[in-house]
C-alpha positions in Angstrom: -5.9 7.0 -7.9 -6.6 4.1 -5.5 -3.7 5.0 -3.2 -4.9 8.6 -3.0 -8.4 7.3 -2.1 -7.0 5.1 0.6 -4.9 8.1 1.9 -8.0 10.4 1.9 -10.0 7.8 3.9 -7.2 7.4 6.4 -6.8 11.1 6.8 -10.5 11.7 7.2 -10.8 9.1 9.9 -7.4 9.8 11.5 -6.9 6.0 11.7 -8.9 3.2 10.3 -8.9 -0.6 9.9 -8.8 -2.3 6.5 -12.5 -3.4 6.6 -13.6 0.2 6.9 -11.3 1.3 4.1 -12.7 -1.4 1.9 -16.3 -0.2 2.6 -15.6 3.4 2.0 -13.6 2.7 -1.2 -16.7 1.3 -2.9 -18.3 4.7 -3.2 -15.1 6.5 -4.3 -13.8 4.4 -7.1 -15.4 3.8 -10.5 -14.7 0.1 -10.3 -15.2 -2.0 -7.2 -12.1 -3.7 -5.8 -12.0 -7.0 -4.0 -11.4 -7.1 -0.3 -8.2 -9.1 -0.9 -6.9 -6.4 -3.3 -7.5 -3.7 -0.8 -5.6 -5.7 1.9 -2.7 -6.3 -0.6 -2.6 -2.6 -1.4 -2.6 -1.5 2.2 0.2 -4.0 2.9 2.2 -2.5 0.0 1.6 1.0 1.4 3.0 -0.1 4.7 6.1 -1.6 3.1 6.6 1.5 1.0 6.5 3.5 4.2 3.5 5.7 3.5 1.1 4.3 6.1 1.9 2.7 9.5 0.3 0.3 12.0 -1.0 2.2 15.0 -2.4 -0.6 17.2 -5.3 -2.9 17.5 -8.7 -2.7 19.2 -11.1 -5.5 20.0 -13.1 -6.6 17.0 -14.9 -9.9 16.7 -14.5 -12.7 19.2 -11.7 -14.2 17.0 -9.9 -11.3 15.5 -8.8 -7.8 16.7 -9.0 -4.9 14.4 -5.6 -3.5 13.2 -5.6 0.2 12.9 -3.5 2.1 10.3 -2.9 5.8 9.6 -0.9 7.9 7.2 2.6 8.4 8.4 3.0 12.0 9.6 4.8 14.1 7.0 3.9 11.8 4.1 0.4 13.2 3.3 1.7 14.9 0.1 4.3 12.4 -0.9 4.4 12.0 -4.8 4.3 8.2 -4.5 0.5 8.5 -3.6 -0.1 9.2 -7.3 1.4 5.8 -8.3 -0.1 2.4 -8.1 1.3 0.9 -4.8 2.5 -2.4 -6.3 4.4 -0.5 -9.0 6.2 1.5 -6.4 6.9 -1.6 -4.3 8.0 -3.6 -7.3 9.5 -1.2 -9.9 10.6 -4.1 -12.0 6.9 -4.8 -13.0 7.1 -1.7 -15.1 10.2 -2.9 -16.9 8.4 -5.7 -18.8 9.5 -9.3 -18.9 12.1 -8.9 -21.6 14.0 -6.0 -19.9 13.6 -7.7 -16.5 15.2 -10.9 -17.8 18.0 -9.0 -19.5 18.8 -7.2 -16.3 18.8 -10.5 -14.3 21.1 -12.2 -16.8 23.4 -9.2 -16.8 23.6 -9.1 -13.0 22.1 -5.6 -12.8 20.3 -5.2 -9.5 16.6 -4.8 -9.7 15.4 -1.9 -7.5 12.8 -2.1 -4.8 10.5 0.6 -3.4 10.5 -0.8 0.1 11.0 1.5 3.0 14.4 1.0 4.7 12.9 -0.8 7.7 11.3 -3.4 5.3 14.3 -3.8 3.0 15.6 -7.3 2.7 19.3 -7.9 3.3 
């Protein structure tokens, strides 16, 4: 639900910076999210490969605004329906007991990172 709201905001504005996404999310979600949560979710969406950094434009005197957009062709990806951190870290859905059992057995824990963000 939150990923779909972020996607809709980015598509409506063509490209957007996280501050604007945060402001627009307040009116679309039943519960307000913190600014840090929105930044964390957008970072996860970048690592998953659903949104991409476009560039930056001058912002305040200290910081530039980083612009993001939905990657072309990923507008209808089924991963938008999931919570971004669950896609990025699938082991969070396993629960602690199954996660520990897999680690002890040497079974690899999957990741939802896009290939360009996969750790070697």
